[in-house]
N, C-alpha and C positions, 0 to 999 in steps of 0.2 A: 875442250868441252864440245861434245857433238850436239846436234840440233835437239835430239830427244832430251838430253840432260838440260840443255839451255831452256827448253820449253817448260820443264818441270820447275826449274829455278825461277824463271820469270813469273809463273803462276803463283809461286810461294811469295815472292817479293811483292807482287801486286796486292795479294790478299793482306799482307802485313801492312803495307803502306796505306791502303784504303782504311784499314782499322785504325792506324795511328792518326790519319787525317781526321776521321770522324771523332776520335777521342779529343783531339786538340781543338778543332774548330767548331764542333757542334756541342760536345759534352763539356768542353772547357776543363778536361781532366786528362792531360797527356800521360802516357805510361812509359814513354822513352824520351831521351834528350833530343834536342835539335841536331846535335852531332850524329847521333845514331840514325835519325830519320834521313839526314842528308847523305850519310854513308850508303844506306840502302837504296835511296833514290839514284845516286850516281852509279851504283852497281846495276840497277835496272836499265838506266839509259845506255850504259856501255853494252849490255847484252842485246838490247833492241837495235843498237847501231851495228853490232856484229851479225845479228840475225834479223834483218829488217822484215822478213816474212812473219815474225812473231808479233809485230806491232799491231795493236788494236785501238779502236777509238776510245775505249773505257780505261785505257792504261793511265795510271797516275802521272806518268811522264808527260802527258798531253797538257797538263796544267801550266806549263811554262810558256805556252803560246807558240803557234806554228808560223809559217811564212805569211807575209802580208797578202790580203785579198785584193782583187781588182775592183770588186763592188759587192754590195749585199744583194742576195737573192730574195725575191718576194715570197712570203709564206701566207697561205690562206688558212685562217683559223676555222676548224670544223665547227666549233661552237664559238659564236662571237664573244669578244672580250668587251662587255658593255661597261660604261661608266656608271657611277652611283649618283642618285639624287642627294641633295645636301640638306642638312638641318643646322641652324645657327643658334638655337636657344632651346630651353626646356619645353616651351610651348610647342615648338615644331616637332620635337621628339615625341611628345604626347599625342600630337596629331598623327604622326607616323604609326604609333602603337594602336590608336583607335582604328585607323584604316586597315591595319593588319588583322585586328581582332574581328572587325566587321566582315572581312573577306575570308576568314578561316574558322569561323564558328567557335568562339570561346577564348579562354586564356592562352597565352603563348609564352614560351620561354625563348630567350635570345642568347646569342654568343656575341660578346664584345671583344674587339681586337684593336690594337694600336694601328693607326693609319700611317704607314711608313712613307716618308717623303723621298721617293726614289723613282726608279724607272720600272713600270709594269712589264713583266715578261711571262712567257709560257714555256714550260719544259715538257718535252715528250719522252717517255720511256717505253721501250718495247722489250718485253720479257725481262724487265728489270734493268735494262741498259739505256743510258742517256743517249738519245739519237738526234735530238734537235731542240734548239732553243730559239725563241723569236721575240721581238718587241711586240707591244700591243698594236702599234701603228694606228690605223683608223678604227680599230675594233674588229674589222673583217679581214684586213690584210696587214701583216707586219713584215719585218725584215729578219732574215735568218742570221742570227748572231751566235750560232752554236760555238764557234771556235773561241769567241771572247768569253762566253759563259763558262766554258770548260776551265777557264783560268780561275774561277771563283772556287776556293777550296771548300766552301760550305755546301756546294752543289755536289751530291754524290754522283759519280760516273756510273756506279752500279748499286742498285738497291739490295736490301737484304733478302728480298724475295722476288721472284720473276713476274712482277706485275706489269701490265700494259696500261698506261694512263697518261693523261696530260694534266699537269698542275699549273696553277698560276701563282705568281708571287711578285715581290718588289725587291729589285736589286738596289743596293744603296751603298754609300760610302760613309763609314763611321767618322765621327767628328775628328778623332785623333789622326786618322789617315788624311782627311781633308786639310787639316792644319799643316801636316808634314808636306803634303803635295804642294800647297801654295807657298810654303817657305822655300821649297826647291825651285818652283817656277820664278819666284821673285829674285832668288839668288842668281838665276840664269838670265835675268832681264826679260822674262816672259810675263804676259798679263795673267794674273791669278784668276781662278774660277770664282764666280760670284757666290756660289753656295754649294753645299754637298750634293744636292740633286743634280745640278748642272754638271758637276764633276763626274758623277756616276753615269749620267746619260752620255756625256762626252767620251768617257772611257769605253763604254760598251759599243759605241758607234765608231770606234777607231777601226780602220781597215787593217791595222797591224795588231794582231792579238798579243804580241809581246808587250805592247804598251799597256793593254788592259791587265796583263799578268802582274805588272808592277804597281798597280793602283790599290791593292789591298781592299777589294770590294767584298761585300757580304750580301746575304739574301735571307728573306723570310718567305716561306710558302704559306699561302692563306686560303687557297681554294682549289676546286677541281673543275676542269673543263669536261673531260671524259675519263671514265674509269671502268675498264672492262671487268665484268664478273664481280664487281663490288656489291655486296649486299648490305652495306651500312645504311642506316636509316636517319642519321642526324649529322649536322655539320660538326658538332663536337666530337662525334665518333670518328669522322674523317680526319680531324686534326690529330687525334690520338693515334690513328692508324698511320697517317703520314709520318709522324714522328717515329713510330715503331719500325718503319721500313727504311729509315735513314734520312728522311727529308727534314730540313730545319724549319720548324715553326716557331713563332714568337711565344716565349713562355708566359707572357703577361696576359694572355687571353683569359676570359672568364665567362662561365655560363651564368646567366641571370634569369631568375624565375619570373620577373615582371619588369615593367618599365621603371618602377621606383629604384630597383637595384641597378638598372642600366644608368640612370641619372646619377646615382651615387658613384658608380665606377667612373663616369665621365668627369664629374667634378673632382674626383681624386687625382685624375691625370692632368687636369688643368694646372694643378699645383706642382705635380711631380715631373712634369714634362722636361724641365731643364736638367734634371738629374741623369737622363739617358745619354748614352754615348752615340746616339743617332738621332736624326731629326724626325719628328712626327708632326703632322699638321691637323690631327683630329682622331676620332674614334669611329670605327666601322661597326655598325650594329646589324646583325643578321638573324633572321628567324632560324631556330636550331633545327626543327623538324623538316626533313627533306620533302616529305609529301606535302606539307603545308607550303613550302616554297613552290612546289609544282602547282598547287591550287591557286596561289596568288599570281604567279606568272610574271609577265614583263610588260613594260611600256615599250615604245619604239627605241628608247635610249637607255633604259635602266630597269633592273629588277624591282618589283613591288615589295619584295621581301627583305630588302636591305636599304640602309641609308648611311650616309657619312656625316657624322657630326663634325663641323669645322670649328676649331678653336677661335675664340674672340680675336679679332685683328689686333696686332700690336701697333701702338702709336709712337710717333717720335716728333720732335720739334726741330725745325731747321729754317733757313732763310730762302725765300724765293728770289732768285737773282735775275730771271728773265722769263719771257713767254715766247715759245716758238710755235709756228703753225705748220701743219702737214695737210696735204691734200690726198684723200683716199680715192679708190677706184671708181666710186660713185660720185665723186666731186665734192663730198662733204669736207669742209675745212675744220680741222680739229686743233684747238689750242693745247699745248703741253707746257707744264711748269718746269723750268730748269732750276734745280735746287743745289744748295751747298750739300755735298755728300753727307749722308747720315745712315746709320745702321737701323734697319727695320726687319724684325722677324728673321734675323740671321743673314740678311743680305744688305749690300751697300746700295742705297737708292740715290739717284741724281736727277731722275725725271719722274713726273707724276701727271696723271690725266686731269685736265680741267673740263673735259667733256664738250662744253659749248659756251657761247657768249652769255646766255642767260644765267648759267651757274656762276660765272665770274661776277656778273652784276649782283646776283642774289647774295653771294658771300662777300661782296665788296673786296675782292682780291686785288691787291696792288703790287707792282714790282718793287721789291725791297722789303715786303712784309715778312714777319716771322709767322710761320704757318705750322699747323699740326697735320701730319700725314699719316696714313695707315695703309696696310695692304688689304684690299678687299678679298676675303677668302684666302688670305696669306699669299696672294699671287699678284694682283694688280695694284700698284701704288696710286693713291689718289689724295688730293688735298681735302681735308675734312673741314677746317675752319682757320680763320685768322686769329692770332693772339693780339688783339687790339691794344692792350695796355702796354705793349712793347713798341708801338709806333713812335717814330721820332719826328714825323712831319716831312721827312725827305722821300717818303714812298710816293710812287707815281701811279695814278689810275691807268688802266689799260683799255684801249679801244680797238676793237676788231677793224681791220682795213675794209675798204670798199671794193678792192680788186684782189684777184687771185695772186698769192705770193709766188706762184710758179709761172703763170703765163700772162698775168696782167689783165685778164678778162674781168668784167664786172661780176661781183658776187651777188647772188639772190637768195632770198629765203622763201622756199616753196610753202604753199598753204598747209597749215597744220603741222609744220616741222619747226624744230628749234635750231637746226643746223644751217649755217650759211653754206651755199654750194656754188662751185664753179660749173657753169653749164656748157663750157666750151668742150666739145667732143674731142678736140685735138690737143687738149691740155697735156703736156708731157708727163706730169705727175700722175694723172689718171691712167694714161696709157701704160706707164711703168708699173703702177700698182695692179692694174688689170692683168698684166703679164705675170706678176708675182703670184696672183691668185690662180691664174690659169695653170701654172706648173705645180701648184701646191699638192700636198699629199692626198686630200680628199677629191681633188680635181684630176688633172692629167697625170699627176704623180711622176714627174720627170726628175730623176736623181741627178744631182750635179748642177741644177739650175736654181740656186738660192738667190737671195736678194742682191748679194754683191755681184754675182755674175750677170744677173739681169741689168743691174745698174751699169756695169761695164759695157754690155752689149748696146745699151741705150746711148751711152756716152760716145761710143765709137760709130753710132748711126748704123749698126748692123741689124737692129730690129725696131719696128714701130708697131707692128700688129702681131697677133697670135700666129698668123700664117707665115710671117717672116722667120719664126723659130724653125720651121720645117724647110727653110731654104738656106740655112746656115752652111757655110763652107769650112772645111777643116783648116785650110790655110788662114782664113780670117780668124778662126778661133785661136790658132797658135800665136797670133799677134797680141792676144790679151795677156795682161800681167798675171803671172802665176798659173798659166794654162800650159801644161806640158802635153806631150804627144799622147800619153796614156789617158790623161784627163779628157782631152779633146775627143779621142776615140770613144771613151765610155759615155761621154755626153751625147755624142751623135747616135750611139746605139740606143741610149735611153729615149732620145727624141723619136727615133724610128719605131721603137717598141710601143711608144704611147699611141701610135696610130691605130693599134689594135684594140684600144680600150672600148668598153661598151658605151653606148650612147649616153647613159646617165652621167658618166665622168665628164664627157665633153659639155653636156648641158650645164652642169654645175660650174665647170671651168669658164664658160662664157660670161658668167657673172650677171645673169639676168636678175634684175631687182626683185627681191622677195622670194627668189627660188633658191632654197637651200639644198643640201645634198639629198635629204629625204624626198623633197618635192621633185627633184630632178629624176630620182629613181621612179617615182610614181608616174611622172609624165612619160618617161622613156618606156616603161612597161606598158602603159595604156596605148600610146600612139605608135610604138614599135620602131618608127623611122623618123629621121629629122624632117624629111619632106612632109610626112603626115602632120607633124607638129607645126611646121611653118604654115601649113594651110588651115590649121584648126581655128575655128571661130571662138569668140568669147563664150557663146552658149555651150559649145562642145567642151571647152575647157572647164567651165563651172559644173558640168555634168560629172566630172571626174571626182571621185571621193577625195577629200582633203585639199582640193584646189578651190580657194575662195575667190571673191570678187577682185580684190586688189591684185592677187597673183595673176589671175586670168587676164586682167587689163594690162598688166605689166608685160606679160608674154606676148600678147597681140601687138602692143606698141613696139616691142623690141624687134619682132620679126617684120614689121612694116618699114623699119629704117633701111634706106638704100645701102648704107655702108655695111649693115649686118648681112643683108642679102649677098653683097659682094664678098664679105668675109667667109660666109658659109660655103659659097661656091668655090672660093679659093681653097679652103680646107678640104673640100670634097675632091677637087682636082689633085691635091697633094697626097691623096690616098688615105685620109682619116676615115675610120669606120663611122658610119652614120646610122647604125642599127643597134637595137637593144639585144644584148647577148645573154642576158640572164634568163633564168627559168621562170616562166609565167605561171601564176597560180591557176590559170584556166587551162593549162596544157593537159592536165590529167583527163582521161576519158570519163564521161559522166557516169558510166556504168562500172567504174573501177570499184572493186570491193573494199578499197582502202580510202576512197575519197572522203574527206571531211572527218576522218576518224583519228583519235589519239591512240597510239599503239606503243606498247612496250615489248622489247625483245629480251629474252633471258635464256640462259643455258647455251650449250654448244650445238651447232648444226653441222652436218656433214657436207652439205652442198654449198652453203654461203657463209662467208665471214660476216661479222656483225656490221661492219661499215658498209659492206656490199648490200646486205639486206636492208639497211637503213636507207641507202640511196635508192634502191628499187621501190621501196614503199613511198618515199617522198616524191619520186617521179610519177607515181600513180595517185598523188593527191593526199597521202596520209601524212600525219605528223608523228615523229618518233620521239618519245621522252624516256627519261632514265629510271623513273620509279612508278610503281602502281599506286593509283589513287582512285577516288570516286569518279574522277573525270576520265579515267582510262576506258576506252571502248573495246580494246582487244589486246590479249597477251599472246605473243608467239613464243612458244616454249620448246627449246631443244633439250638435250640431255642435261641432267644435273641442274634443273631449273631453280631449285632452292626456295628461299622465302618469298620471292616475288610470285611464284606459282601459288603458294599457300595463301598469300594475301589476296590474289586475284580470285581464288575460289571463295574466300570469305566475303568479298565484296560483290560476288556474282558477275564478275567480268568474263566475257566470252574468251575461251582459251583454244588456240589452234596448236597442233603439233607441226613438225617440219613438212610432212607429206601434204597436209591441208594447205600450208603456206605455198608450197610449190604448185599445187593445183590451181590456187587462186592467181598466181603469177602467170600461169600458162593458159588461163581461161580466155 
């Protein structure tokens, strides 16, 4: 067979296999036997091996998993993947509905979807071909897991039409796959996964795609980040369109005309939840109309047009056999209940939070008690109450110690606080926890530096401060247990790369009390350099929007500490970036024709791609949105502008053609 004949045969086989795959995994209605499918797949693989130049990324053969990766590459989300606000009862759902109606003038219809308990991912398609998949990460930056996602057979490698879009969904492991996987792990003497969510996340974060390919993962797509040239006006239309072009959506979604229908849907699934072959932990409720979504907008963390109803926490009864103490990076000493293992909400629980000494006293919790535990929001186990009528008299009251369990220093209770604290700045537990925070995803984001590695580095006296991380030697790393040459090299590369992080990452990583990731970004953007922030007075800090008295006082006190001054100096000498690298809101010229305006781009332009036009507008102070509404100031219309043009005319929105847009950019 020559190359021309092989190419024609390969194209035919791919078309057939993609169709069979969709019929089997998405429609659940196969038209051929497994034998026939495997026969054609083997034929395709043989042809691609014989003619490697015919191999493409969207070939069905890529689902078996390629060679292992050295590390995951970071991916910036063009549109942030925000989390959702929560509702835990009917009253909170009705409050959400009231806020929505007040913010969008009148009655509102909703779409309800099952909240899948898995790993949030984004899929990017260019001209209908799957080109990239990423984890949610911190919402702004995720990890490129394209090769692992290609192994999920319900993800189409090619859509039925050449759309360019980025969609969001939840990758998960069905219950039957989870049980089979754990049986296999136990048979091999390996520790089983705690729950299907951990199994899914662990599978997709394997550096070897062949492992992910064996895990029988699945996916439901539920939303859109970006969709070029889409004229759809509602979320329900998007779901229908996504399904029509080959993307797998959950068939259990429902459009509800009012909040009463939403509550009826929610209550129905509280009862039916155990019948599903996958785990869900709630219901997501979204405003259906996309213009209304646009009008309602976002808070810093979540959309105002959506909420996640979380199912009531499942409770269980077990015995409290001991209480352990841990010391956090701020010195707070936290008691944790050690329990006889018990299943709660699908996972085995052996530890539960007791929060603080006051809670132990208030609930009269004793060692040996029979206790009721639950998972708060189906995530964090906590002790709810003691079953007093099961006491035998052998239970022992628990008293918090006077000294730190890690360093022996005296514990103190600061004014207006319930936690006991170790105030010894050299306490090894605080130093260790501070380092774990410093390297975490929202801080310096150093891959390969998990809690176990930090603990090893501490144990071997290789690190004591954040600066020590940047002095690590390859030969010292290789002495650590389970640290091979490739792991050591990757770790050192990740540490070196973190030096280039923008200032806000470093600020958050330092662990200044009351300064979260959002406040760190605010401070970095305002003061621009570490030096400026170190010199800032209390008054200068409180003048910054969203920086309150407590935070300002904490920042001033932090930078007055001699050890902090020494640490910052060391980090600077080691080459860490001390400047804000993000785009400032004030960068745009005041006379920019786009400054402060909400702008929609539609149609095709000869000179600029849509993403390029969007970037240019944002650099000049404008905000680009996806749909025309009463808040739109300007529509930039290329050829074939469609319904957005008509709507802009109807609403009296100013409309520019491409020539006018170019003139404004060159002005």
